[in-house]
C-alpha positions in Angstrom: 195.3 148.8 107.9 192.7 151.3 106.9 191.5 154.0 109.3 187.9 153.3 110.5 187.3 157.0 110.7 187.6 157.2 106.9 184.7 154.8 106.5 182.7 156.4 109.3 183.1 160.0 108.0 181.7 158.9 104.6 178.9 156.9 106.2 177.7 159.9 108.1 177.7 162.0 104.9 175.3 159.4 103.5 173.0 159.7 106.5 173.8 156.4 108.3 173.1 156.8 112.0 175.8 154.6 113.4 178.6 152.5 111.9 181.2 150.2 113.6 183.7 147.7 112.4 184.6 144.2 113.6 186.5 141.2 112.5 185.2 138.5 110.2 185.8 135.5 112.5 183.0 132.9 112.7 180.3 133.5 115.3 180.7 130.2 117.1 178.9 131.2 120.4 175.9 132.4 118.4 175.9 129.2 116.3 176.0 127.1 119.5 173.1 129.1 121.0 171.1 128.6 117.8 171.7 124.8 117.9 170.7 124.7 121.6 167.4 126.5 120.9 166.7 124.4 117.9 167.2 121.3 120.0 164.6 122.8 122.4 162.2 123.1 119.5 161.9 126.9 119.8 161.9 127.6 116.1 158.9 127.4 113.7 159.3 126.4 110.1 158.6 129.7 108.5 162.0 130.5 106.8 163.2 127.0 106.2 165.6 127.1 109.2 166.0 123.3 109.0 167.1 123.5 105.4 169.4 126.4 105.7 173.2 125.8 106.1 173.5 127.5 109.5 177.3 127.0 109.6 177.4 129.4 106.6 174.9 131.7 108.3 177.3 132.2 111.2 180.5 132.3 109.2 180.9 134.9 106.5 184.1 133.3 105.4 182.3 130.2 104.4 181.0 132.1 101.3 183.7 134.8 101.2 187.0 133.2 102.3 189.0 136.4 101.9 186.8 138.4 104.3 188.8 140.4 106.8 186.4 142.9 108.2 182.7 143.5 108.7 181.4 147.0 108.6 178.2 147.1 110.6 175.7 149.9 110.3 172.3 150.9 111.7 169.5 153.3 110.9 166.8 154.5 113.2 163.2 154.1 111.9 161.2 155.7 114.8 158.7 158.2 113.5 155.6 159.9 115.0 152.7 159.1 112.7 149.0 158.1 112.9 148.8 154.4 113.7 145.1 153.7 113.0 142.8 155.0 110.2 139.9 152.8 111.2 136.4 154.1 110.6 133.0 152.4 110.7 132.8 149.8 108.0 136.5 150.1 107.1 138.7 148.5 109.7 142.4 148.6 109.5 145.1 146.2 110.6 148.3 147.3 112.3 151.7 146.9 110.6 154.8 146.6 112.8 156.7 149.9 112.9 159.9 148.7 111.3 158.1 147.9 108.1 156.1 151.0 107.5 158.8 151.7 105.0 161.6 149.6 103.6 164.4 151.0 105.8 166.5 147.9 105.0 166.5 148.7 101.3 167.4 152.4 102.1 170.3 151.3 104.3 171.5 148.7 101.8 171.6 151.4 99.0 173.8 153.6 101.3 176.1 150.7 102.1 176.5 149.9 98.5 177.8 153.4 98.0 180.3 152.8 100.7 181.4 149.5 99.1 181.8 151.4 95.8 183.9 154.0 97.6 186.1 151.3 99.1 186.5 149.6 95.8 187.6 152.8 94.1 189.9 154.1 96.8 191.3 150.8 98.1 190.5 148.1 95.4 188.3 146.4 97.9 186.1 143.4 97.2 182.8 143.5 99.3 179.4 142.0 99.8 176.5 144.2 101.1 173.6 143.0 103.2 170.6 144.3 105.1 168.0 141.9 106.3 170.1 139.3 104.5 171.2 135.7 105.1 174.0 136.4 107.6 174.1 136.6 111.4 173.2 140.3 111.6 172.5 140.5 115.4 175.8 138.8 116.4 177.6 141.1 114.0 176.0 144.1 115.5 176.8 142.9 119.0 180.5 142.2 118.3 181.0 145.4 116.5 179.5 147.6 119.2 176.5 148.8 117.2 174.5 147.6 120.2 173.9 145.0 122.9 171.2 142.3 123.2 168.0 143.3 125.0 166.2 140.6 126.9 163.8 140.5 124.0 166.7 139.3 121.9 166.7 142.5 119.8 169.8 144.6 119.4 169.8 147.8 121.5 171.7 150.8 120.3 172.9 153.3 122.9 171.2 156.2 121.1 168.3 154.8 119.2 167.4 151.8 121.4 166.0 148.9 119.4 164.3 151.2 116.8 166.9 150.3 114.3 167.5 148.2 111.2 170.9 146.7 110.6 173.1 146.3 107.6 176.6 145.1 106.8 179.5 145.2 104.4 181.7 142.1 104.3 185.1 143.2 102.9 188.6 141.9 102.3 190.1 145.0 103.7 191.8 145.3 107.1 190.0 148.1 108.9 190.5 149.2 112.5 188.1 147.3 114.8 185.7 148.7 117.4 185.1 147.0 120.7 181.8 145.4 121.8 179.7 147.2 124.4 180.0 146.1 127.9 176.5 147.0 129.1 173.2 145.2 129.3 169.6 145.7 130.5 170.4 145.0 134.2 167.5 143.9 136.2 164.8 145.3 133.9 162.3 142.8 132.6 159.6 145.1 131.1 159.7 143.4 127.8 159.4 139.9 129.3 156.4 140.9 131.5 154.6 142.7 128.7 154.9 140.1 125.9 151.2 139.2 125.3 152.0 135.5 124.8 155.0 135.2 127.2 157.2 134.2 124.3 160.3 135.5 126.1 160.7 132.4 128.1 164.0 133.6 129.8 166.3 136.5 129.2 167.5 136.6 125.5 165.6 133.5 124.5 162.4 133.6 122.5 160.0 130.7 122.0 159.2 131.5 118.4 156.2 129.2 118.4 154.5 131.7 120.8 155.9 135.0 119.3 153.3 136.9 117.3 156.0 138.6 115.2 157.1 135.2 114.1 153.6 133.8 113.7 152.5 136.5 111.4 155.0 135.1 108.9 154.0 131.5 109.5 151.3 129.6 107.6 149.0 127.5 109.8 146.2 127.7 112.3 146.9 130.1 115.1 146.1 128.5 118.5 143.0 129.9 120.2 144.9 131.3 123.2 147.1 133.4 120.9 144.3 134.4 118.5 142.3 135.7 121.4 145.0 138.3 122.3 146.0 139.0 118.7 144.1 142.3 118.5 144.1 144.0 115.1 147.7 143.0 114.1 148.1 142.4 110.4 151.9 142.0 110.3 154.4 141.9 113.1 154.4 142.8 116.7 156.5 145.3 118.7 155.0 145.2 122.2 158.3 144.2 123.7 159.9 147.3 122.1 157.0 149.6 122.9 157.4 149.1 126.7 161.2 149.3 126.8 162.3 152.2 129.1 165.3 152.8 126.8 163.1 153.0 123.7 160.7 155.4 125.4 163.6 157.9 125.6 164.2 157.9 121.9 162.8 160.9 120.1 160.8 160.3 116.9 162.1 161.8 113.7 160.6 162.7 110.3 160.6 159.8 107.9 164.1 159.2 106.4 162.9 157.4 103.2 159.9 156.8 101.0 161.1 153.5 99.7 158.5 150.7 100.0 156.0 152.8 101.9 152.9 151.0 103.2 152.1 153.0 106.3 151.3 152.1 109.8 148.1 150.1 109.0 146.3 148.7 106.0 142.5 148.2 105.3 141.6 144.6 106.2 138.7 144.2 103.8 140.9 145.3 100.9 143.5 142.7 101.9 140.9 140.0 101.9 139.4 141.0 98.6 142.6 141.2 96.6 144.5 138.3 95.1 148.2 137.6 95.6 149.3 139.2 92.3 147.6 142.5 93.3 148.9 142.3 96.8 152.5 141.9 95.7 152.2 144.6 93.1 150.5 147.1 95.4 153.1 146.7 98.2 156.1 146.0 96.1 159.6 146.8 97.6 158.3 146.3 101.2 159.1 143.5 103.6 155.4 142.4 103.6 155.9 141.1 100.1 159.3 139.5 100.6 159.7 136.1 99.1 159.4 134.3 102.4 156.0 135.9 103.2 153.1 133.6 102.4 150.1 135.7 101.2 147.7 133.2 102.8 149.3 134.0 106.1 148.6 137.7 105.6 145.0 136.9 104.8 144.7 134.7 107.9 146.1 137.5 110.0 143.4 139.8 108.5 140.7 137.4 109.5 141.8 137.3 113.1 142.2 141.0 113.1 138.6 141.4 111.8 137.3 139.4 114.7 138.9 141.9 117.1 137.5 145.0 115.3 133.9 144.3 116.5 132.5 145.7 113.3 129.3 143.9 112.4 129.5 144.9 108.7 132.5 142.5 108.3 130.5 139.4 109.3 129.3 138.7 105.7 132.9 138.7 104.5 133.9 136.3 107.4 131.0 134.0 106.3 132.4 134.0 102.7 135.8 133.0 104.0 134.4 130.3 106.2 133.6 128.4 102.9 137.1 129.1 101.4 138.9 126.2 99.8 142.0 126.9 101.8 141.6 125.0 105.1 143.6 127.5 107.2 141.5 130.4 105.9 138.2 128.6 106.3 139.0 127.4 109.8 140.3 130.9 110.8 137.2 132.5 109.5 135.0 130.2 111.5 137.0 130.9 114.6 136.6 134.6 113.9 132.8 134.4 113.6 132.6 132.4 116.8 134.8 134.8 118.7 132.9 137.8 117.3 129.5 136.4 118.2 130.6 135.3 121.7 131.8 138.8 122.4 128.4 140.2 121.2 126.6 137.8 123.5 128.7 138.7 126.4 127.9 142.4 125.9 124.2 141.7 126.0 124.6 139.7 129.2 
């Protein structure tokens, strides 16, 4: 049995904010919950959930039979930076805070160094993940990295939910940490603040309503949701913004420059570039991950434009109303109607 402190000391030298260890047993309760929610129809087909082998997703030993321990880690991404650079004729769309930079890649690089250390010092075999195809939230919960908030995001005791998570799956026996025994109590700030009421009950998200999920999904956004979309280009963090625990977390200076895109991006630029330019310009960030559909990003930009109330963008919306892609053309037509209705309401 290897001392957990040996791993933790080295991780802190690398700048990892918190690290815990748990066993590699299957996450059967999480799998059952996933199946129940799938049966309710609460998922949307944006990451091929129906095609993924979810038994493997919730059981690291399915792909690594010799796994003995899971080293779970987290890194805080909360910074205090300008969130809107909009000026007349140049509207910007908001990017969710967790993807202003690629904190997942930064954490994964640090975890790879730990894996190398364990291989050299203990002949360990390991696999490293961050934002990878394994059950990261159940791992974080079992290890004591955090507990589930009612928004279904992991809450760390120090950094709230302003964290990204990563893991090392290893064949070493390492001292385990215990799960936390706390929760959100009676607080329901996140549930009440969700703009689409996607948190249908504590710890359960209807992803068909969740703006965070819908920004990744390709299709027509329902009118009721598009009307409260605001100027979001990618992601949504309203449920995190209102959390009392999160409000106590102090922002820090940026910890990495990897994959930097910033807090917002110019909407007109997004609509005028093609996919090749988009993926080159914002390489190494989650907004160009292989599961992100560029047409979804442009659709988001069209909805965001409708909320900017900038008359100079109407000509671009008119161009997209004739776009060969049906989702983009229908969204542009919706945006024009929404924009003009708001203008008429002002006059009245």
